[in-house]
VOPALO-437386 format. One record per residue (C-alpha): residue number from 1; residue in one letter; x, y, z. Coordinates in Angstrom, 1 decimal. Example, Ala and Ser with C-alpha at 12.3 -4.5 7.8 and 13.67 -1.06 7.14 Angstrom:
REM residues 2
PT  num  residu       u       v       w
PT    1       A    12.3    -4.5     7.8
PT    2       S    13.7    -1.1     7.1
//
This chain:
REM residues 376
PT  num  residu       u       v       w
PT    1       M    83.4   102.9    88.2
PT    2       K    86.5   105.3    87.1
PT    3       I    89.0   102.9    89.5
PT    4       L    87.8   100.2    88.4
PT    5       F    87.7   100.9    84.0
PT    6       S    91.1   102.2    84.9
PT    7       M    92.2    98.7    86.8
PT    8       L    90.9    97.0    84.2
PT    9       A    92.5    99.0    81.3
PT   10       L    96.2    98.4    83.1
PT   11       I    95.5    94.5    83.5
PT   12       A    94.6    94.3    79.9
PT   13       V    97.6    96.4    78.9
PT   14       L   100.2    94.4    81.2
PT   15       A    98.3    91.2    79.5
PT   16       A    99.3    92.3    75.9
PT   17       G   103.0    93.4    76.8
PT   18       C   104.4    90.4    79.1
PT   19       T   102.5    87.5    77.5
PT   20       K   105.5    86.4    75.6
PT   21       D   108.5    85.1    77.2
PT   22       V   111.5    87.5    78.8
PT   23       P   114.9    86.3    79.3
PT   24       P   116.3    86.9    82.4
PT   25       S   118.3    89.6    83.1
PT   26       A   121.7    89.3    84.3
PT   27       P   121.9    88.6    88.2
PT   28       T   122.5    91.5    90.6
PT   29       S   123.5    90.7    93.6
PT   30       A   122.3    93.0    96.4
PT   31       P   124.9    94.8    98.0
PT   32       T   126.3    93.6   101.7
PT   33       S   128.8    96.6   102.2
PT   34       P   127.3   100.3   103.7
PT   35       L   125.1   102.4   101.6
PT   36       A   126.8   104.8    98.9
PT   37       P   127.3   108.0   100.6
PT   38       S   125.9   110.0    97.6
PT   39       P   123.8   109.1    93.9
PT   40       N   125.5   107.1    91.5
PT   41       P   127.3   110.1    89.3
PT   42       S   127.4   107.6    86.6
PT   43       S   123.9   107.5    86.0
PT   44       P   123.1   109.3    82.2
PT   45       V   120.4   112.4    83.6
PT   46       A   118.7   114.6    81.7
PT   47       P   116.0   117.3    82.0
PT   48       A   113.7   116.0    84.2
PT   49       P   110.1   116.9    82.5
PT   50       T   107.4   117.5    85.6
PT   51       T   105.5   114.9    84.2
PT   52       P   106.0   111.4    83.4
PT   53       S   105.6   111.0    79.2
PT   54       A   103.0   108.5    78.1
PT   55       P   105.0   105.2    76.4
PT   56       S   103.8   104.7    72.8
PT   57       S   104.0   101.1    73.3
PT   58       L   104.0    98.3    76.9
PT   59       G   105.1    95.8    74.8
PT   60       G   108.4    94.8    75.9
PT   61       N   110.3    97.9    74.0
PT   62       S   113.1    99.3    76.3
PT   63       Q   112.8   102.7    73.7
PT   64       A   109.4   103.0    74.3
PT   65       L   109.8   105.6    77.2
PT   66       R   113.5   107.3    77.3
PT   67       V   114.2   107.4    80.8
PT   68       E   116.5   109.8    82.6
PT   69       V   118.0   107.7    85.3
PT   70       R   119.0   104.1    83.3
PT   71       D   120.8   103.1    87.2
PT   72       V   118.6   102.7    90.1
PT   73       R   119.6   101.7    94.0
PT   74       V   115.9   100.1    96.3
PT   75       A   117.0    99.7    99.6
PT   76       V   115.4    96.4   100.9
PT   77       P   114.9    95.0   104.0
PT   78       P   114.5    91.3   104.4
PT   79       L   110.8    90.8   104.0
PT   80       G   110.2    87.4   102.4
PT   81       V   107.7    86.6    99.9
PT   82       P   107.1    90.3    99.4
PT   83       E   110.7    90.9    99.0
PT   84       A   110.3    88.4    96.4
PT   85       V   108.2    90.9    93.9
PT   86       L   111.3    92.5    93.2
PT   87       V   113.6    89.1    93.0
PT   88       M   110.8    87.9    90.2
PT   89       A   111.5    91.4    88.4
PT   90       Q   115.0    90.9    88.1
PT   91       K   114.5    87.1    87.4
PT   92       F   111.6    88.0    84.5
PT   93       G   113.8    91.0    83.3
PT   94       T   110.4    93.2    83.5
PT   95       F   112.6    95.8    84.6
PT   96       E   115.4    95.4    82.0
PT   97       E   112.6    95.5    79.0
PT   98       R   112.2    99.3    80.3
PT   99       G   116.2    99.9    80.1
PT  100       L   116.5    99.7    84.0
PT  101       R   119.8    98.5    85.6
PT  102       V   118.0    98.2    89.3
PT  103       T   120.4    96.6    92.3
PT  104       Y   119.4    96.0    95.5
PT  105       V   120.9    97.3    98.4
PT  106       N   120.5    95.5   101.7
PT  107       V   119.0    97.0   104.7
PT  108       P   117.9    95.9   108.2
PT  109       N   114.4    96.7   108.3
PT  110       T   112.2    99.2   106.4
PT  111       K   112.7   102.1   109.0
PT  112       A   116.7   101.7   107.2
PT  113       A   115.1   101.6   103.7
PT  114       L   113.0   104.9   104.6
PT  115       Q   116.2   106.7   106.1
PT  116       A   118.0   105.6   103.1
PT  117       V   115.3   107.0   100.7
PT  118       Q   115.3   110.5   102.6
PT  119       R   119.2   110.8   103.2
PT  120       G   119.6   110.2    98.6
PT  121       D   122.0   106.8    99.7
PT  122       V   119.5   105.0    97.4
PT  123       E   116.8   106.7    94.9
PT  124       L   114.0   104.1    95.9
PT  125       A   113.0   101.7    99.3
PT  126       V   110.4    98.9    99.9
PT  127       V   108.8   100.4   103.1
PT  128       T   105.2   100.1   104.4
PT  129       L   102.4   102.2   104.0
PT  130       Q   102.8   103.6   108.0
PT  131       D   106.5   104.5   107.5
PT  132       A   105.7   106.5   104.1
PT  133       G   102.8   108.3   106.5
PT  134       D   104.7   108.9   109.4
PT  135       A   107.6   110.5   106.8
PT  136       A   104.9   113.3   105.7
PT  137       K   105.6   115.7   108.0
PT  138       S   109.6   114.9   108.1
PT  139       Q   111.6   117.6   106.2
PT  140       T   112.0   114.9   103.3
PT  141       P   108.6   113.3   102.7
PT  142       V   107.7   110.7   100.4
PT  143       K   105.5   109.5    98.1
PT  144       A   104.2   106.2    97.4
PT  145       I   104.4   104.8    93.8
PT  146       T   103.2   101.4    93.3
PT  147       A   102.3    98.7    95.7
PT  148       V   104.3    95.8    96.2
PT  149       L   102.1    93.8    98.0
PT  150       G    99.4    95.4    97.5
PT  151       S    96.9    93.6   100.4
PT  152       N    96.5    93.1   104.0
PT  153       P    98.9    90.8   104.8
PT  154       Y    96.9    89.8   108.1
PT  155       N    94.9    86.2   107.9
PT  156       L    93.1    84.2   110.5
PT  157       V    93.6    80.5   110.1
PT  158       V    92.2    77.8   112.5
PT  159       T    93.7    74.4   113.7
PT  160       A    92.5    71.6   111.9
PT  161       Q    90.4    70.0   114.9
PT  162       A    88.8    73.5   115.0
PT  163       A    88.5    73.3   111.4
PT  164       D    86.5    70.5   111.6
PT  165       T    84.7    70.9   114.9
PT  166       L    83.2    73.8   112.7
PT  167       K    83.1    71.8   109.7
PT  168       L    84.8    74.4   107.6
PT  169       S    84.2    74.2   103.9
PT  170       N    85.9    76.0   100.9
PT  171       T    82.3    76.4    99.7
PT  172       M    81.2    78.9   102.6
PT  173       L    79.6    82.1   102.7
PT  174       V    82.3    84.5   104.4
PT  175       Q    79.7    85.4   106.2
PT  176       D    79.2    82.1   108.1
PT  177       R    83.0    82.0   108.4
PT  178       M    82.9    85.0   110.1
PT  179       A    80.2    84.1   112.7
PT  180       M    82.6    81.0   113.4
PT  181       M    85.1    82.9   114.7
PT  182       K    82.6    83.3   118.0
PT  183       G    84.2    80.9   120.8
PT  184       L    87.7    81.1   118.9
PT  185       R    90.7    81.5   120.8
PT  186       V    92.9    83.5   118.5
PT  187       G    97.0    84.5   119.2
PT  188       V    98.4    87.5   117.9
PT  189       T   101.3    89.8   117.8
PT  190       D   101.2    93.7   119.4
PT  191       E   102.3    94.8   115.9
PT  192       V    99.9    97.8   114.9
PT  193       V    98.2    96.6   111.7
PT  194       A    97.6    93.0   114.0
PT  195       T    96.2    94.1   116.3
PT  196       T    93.7    96.6   114.7
PT  197       S    93.0    95.0   111.7
PT  198       L    91.8    92.0   114.4
PT  199       N    89.5    94.2   116.2
PT  200       A    88.0    95.4   113.2
PT  201       L    87.4    92.1   111.3
PT  202       I    85.6    91.5   114.8
PT  203       Q    83.7    94.5   115.0
PT  204       A    82.8    93.3   110.9
PT  205       A    81.8    89.8   112.5
PT  206       N    79.2    91.5   114.9
PT  207       I    81.1    89.5   117.3
PT  208       T    81.2    91.2   120.4
PT  209       P    84.5    90.9   123.1
PT  210       Q    83.2    88.4   125.4
PT  211       E    82.6    86.2   122.8
PT  212       I    86.4    85.5   121.1
PT  213       T    89.6    85.3   122.7
PT  214       V    92.0    87.1   122.3
PT  215       V    95.1    86.1   123.6
PT  216       K    98.7    87.9   123.2
PT  217       L   101.5    86.6   122.0
PT  218       Q   105.4    87.6   121.4
PT  219       A   106.8    87.5   118.1
PT  220       G   108.3    83.9   117.3
PT  221       Q   105.7    82.2   119.6
PT  222       E   102.4    81.9   117.1
PT  223       L   103.0    78.4   115.9
PT  224       A   104.7    76.8   119.3
PT  225       A   101.1    78.9   120.9
PT  226       M    98.8    76.8   118.5
PT  227       R   100.8    74.1   118.6
PT  228       D   100.9    73.8   122.2
PT  229       G    96.7    73.8   122.3
PT  230       K    97.4    77.7   123.7
PT  231       V    94.9    79.0   120.7
PT  232       N    93.0    77.1   118.0
PT  233       G    93.4    80.1   115.8
PT  234       L    96.1    82.3   114.5
PT  235       F    95.9    86.0   113.1
PT  236       V    99.4    86.2   111.5
PT  237       M   100.9    87.2   108.1
PT  238       D   104.1    85.6   106.5
PT  239       P   106.3    83.8   106.8
PT  240       V   104.5    82.4   110.3
PT  241       L   101.0    82.2   107.9
PT  242       E   102.5    79.7   105.6
PT  243       Q   104.0    77.5   107.7
PT  244       A   101.3    77.1   110.2
PT  245       I    99.1    75.8   107.2
PT  246       V   102.2    73.8   106.0
PT  247       D   103.8    72.9   109.1
PT  248       L   100.1    72.2   111.2
PT  249       K    97.7    71.6   108.9
PT  250       A    96.0    74.7   109.5
PT  251       R    92.9    75.9   107.3
PT  252       M    92.4    79.8   105.9
PT  253       L    89.1    80.8   108.3
PT  254       I    89.4    84.0   106.6
PT  255       N    91.7    85.4   103.8
PT  256       L    91.7    89.2   104.4
PT  257       S    94.5    89.8   101.4
PT  258       R    92.0    88.5    98.7
PT  259       G    89.9    91.2   100.3
PT  260       E    87.3    89.0   101.7
PT  261       V    85.9    91.4   104.1
PT  262       A    84.1    94.5   102.8
PT  263       A    84.8    96.5   106.0
PT  264       L    88.2    96.0   105.7
PT  265       E    89.6    97.9   102.8
PT  266       P    92.4    96.2   100.6
PT  267       F    95.5    98.7   101.1
PT  268       P    99.1    98.2    99.8
PT  269       W   100.6    97.0   102.5
PT  270       L   104.3    97.6   101.5
PT  271       V   105.1   100.1    98.7
PT  272       L   107.4   101.2    96.6
PT  273       V   108.4   105.5    97.3
PT  274       T   110.8   107.7    96.4
PT  275       T   111.5   111.3    97.3
PT  276       N   109.6   114.5    95.4
PT  277       T   112.8   115.6    94.2
PT  278       F   114.0   112.1    92.5
PT  279       A   110.5   112.7    91.3
PT  280       A   110.7   115.7    89.7
PT  281       R   114.0   114.8    88.0
PT  282       A   113.4   111.1    86.6
PT  283       P   109.8   110.8    85.8
PT  284       N   110.0   108.6    83.4
PT  285       T   112.2   106.3    85.2
PT  286       L   109.7   105.9    87.9
PT  287       V   107.7   104.7    85.2
PT  288       G   109.6   102.2    84.3
PT  289       M   110.2   100.7    87.4
PT  290       V   106.4   100.6    88.1
PT  291       Y   106.2    98.8    84.9
PT  292       G   108.7    96.5    86.1
PT  293       V   106.9    95.7    89.5
PT  294       V   103.2    95.3    88.1
PT  295       A   105.0    92.8    85.1
PT  296       A   106.7    90.9    87.8
PT  297       Q   103.4    90.9    89.5
PT  298       R   101.3    89.5    86.7
PT  299       Q   104.0    86.9    85.6
PT  300       I   104.2    85.7    89.4
PT  301       R   100.4    85.3    89.0
PT  302       A   100.5    83.5    85.6
PT  303       D   103.4    80.8    86.3
PT  304       T   103.4    80.0    90.0
PT  305       K   105.4    77.3    89.4
PT  306       R   108.3    79.0    88.1
PT  307       A   108.0    81.5    90.7
PT  308       T   107.5    79.3    93.7
PT  309       D   110.8    77.3    92.5
PT  310       I   113.0    81.0    92.3
PT  311       L   111.5    81.6    95.1
PT  312       A   112.8    78.0    96.9
PT  313       D   116.1    78.6    95.2
PT  314       Q   116.5    82.6    96.4
PT  315       Y   115.4    81.6    99.5
PT  316       A   116.8    77.9   101.0
PT  317       S   115.5    78.3   104.4
PT  318       L   112.2    77.0   104.0
PT  319       P   110.5    74.1   102.4
PT  320       K   109.4    75.0    98.7
PT  321       D   106.0    73.9   100.1
PT  322       I   106.0    77.2   102.2
PT  323       Y   106.7    79.8    99.3
PT  324       L   103.7    77.6    97.3
PT  325       E   101.3    79.0    99.6
PT  326       A   102.7    82.3   100.4
PT  327       V   102.1    82.6    96.2
PT  328       R    98.6    81.3    96.4
PT  329       I    98.1    83.7    98.9
PT  330       Y    99.5    86.8    98.8
PT  331       F   100.1    87.0    94.7
PT  332       P    96.0    86.9    93.5
PT  333       A    96.1    90.9    94.6
PT  334       M    95.0    93.3    91.9
PT  335       P    98.4    94.7    90.1
PT  336       S    98.5    98.3    91.9
PT  337       S    96.4    98.6    94.8
PT  338       L    97.3   102.1    95.0
PT  339       L    95.1   102.7    92.6
PT  340       T    92.2   101.8    94.3
PT  341       L    92.8   104.3    96.7
PT  342       T    90.8   107.6    97.3
PT  343       P    91.3   110.6    99.6
PT  344       A    88.7   109.3   101.2
PT  345       S    89.7   105.4   101.6
PT  346       F    92.8   106.3   102.2
PT  347       G    91.9   108.0   105.5
PT  348       R    90.4   105.0   106.6
PT  349       V    93.2   102.7   105.8
PT  350       M    95.6   104.9   107.8
PT  351       K    93.4   104.6   111.0
PT  352       T    93.2   100.8   109.8
PT  353       I    97.4   100.8   110.6
PT  354       G    97.6   103.5   112.7
PT  355       N    98.4   106.8   111.5
PT  356       S    95.3   108.7   111.2
PT  357       E    97.3   112.3   110.4
PT  358       A    98.7   112.1   107.0
PT  359       T    96.8   112.5   104.0
PT  360       Y    96.5   110.9   100.6
PT  361       G    98.0   113.9    98.3
PT  362       Q   101.1   113.9   101.2
PT  363       V   101.7   109.7   100.4
PT  364       V   100.4   109.1    97.5
PT  365       D   101.5   109.7    93.9
PT  366       N    99.7   107.4    90.9
PT  367       R   100.5   109.7    88.1
PT  368       F   103.3   107.0    87.0
PT  369       V   100.8   104.2    87.4
PT  370       E    98.7   106.1    85.6
PT  371       A   101.0   106.9    83.0
PT  372       L   101.3   103.0    82.2
PT  373       I    97.1   103.0    81.2
PT  374       P    96.6   103.7    77.7
PT  375       K    94.2   107.1    77.3
PT  376       Q    90.8   107.0    76.2
//
């Protein structure tokens, strides 16, 4: 119950602080040059408290929280729609509200982002929760301070023909839809989270391996496999998920991103991480970063049309319908699912994503989210 009240309090605070129109921040292009060899020496540094200060207001007043470092670099891999949360934070000006100037540094993947923050080339990075867990026992561990994409990214869709045959309806209970998995031929890639999540879903549905056919696919073959009839179901994530729905008229059968299946606990798929050193040096800066991300997530949900237009403008490679579907699927999640993780649930989640050794305390630091919640 304490977690629930904390979540509701955070949502209420953000509603109060973000309902007015926020002027867009000045465009900040992601550098394409190699990462800088050391942190920006021009960033003002103040003696850092060991814990973040509690802001007196969250209503868009940049003076509510004195940040130790104003200029912040974030390593961002090409993640498509999940990356868009950070794009939105720039467009909506939510980092600027907290007195921060944020620059995005392009890196090829989440592993490279992790290495960049560990080296000190950037102050923060977007990585998977599994990446953060893998780093727990390294010489430079990192801590997740908030979720960028706070839900399981994999969902189960079926062909239009299969949906008609099953008489699939949007009003059906999830238990009834899970029963419809029997007899399906479901395509999935070898990615760890995909296979473990699908296996957990099959188990939760009380379906035996003989009652469902799991077809292993190479990445990039998913849509062709459905189009050619090799499979009549796909267990996939962005952007293949949206392309299957828009281009192949696939229908959503099980939406794990909405937390439909209680046995599969929601978890933050992508997280914003920093090192312990920077957390000790600039805790109020990290509170501002968390605010920027969570406030942007809220604004995306409040105005899906504007969010879709921004996405389509930023990423012109796909039709706008793809981005609209992505916003509908991924952004109704709670502001930060880090708050919903407990030491016990964290252990179960880490087994789902293939890393069962890391502990909650090694990976998660919720102080910066909690600093945004008014003390009762």
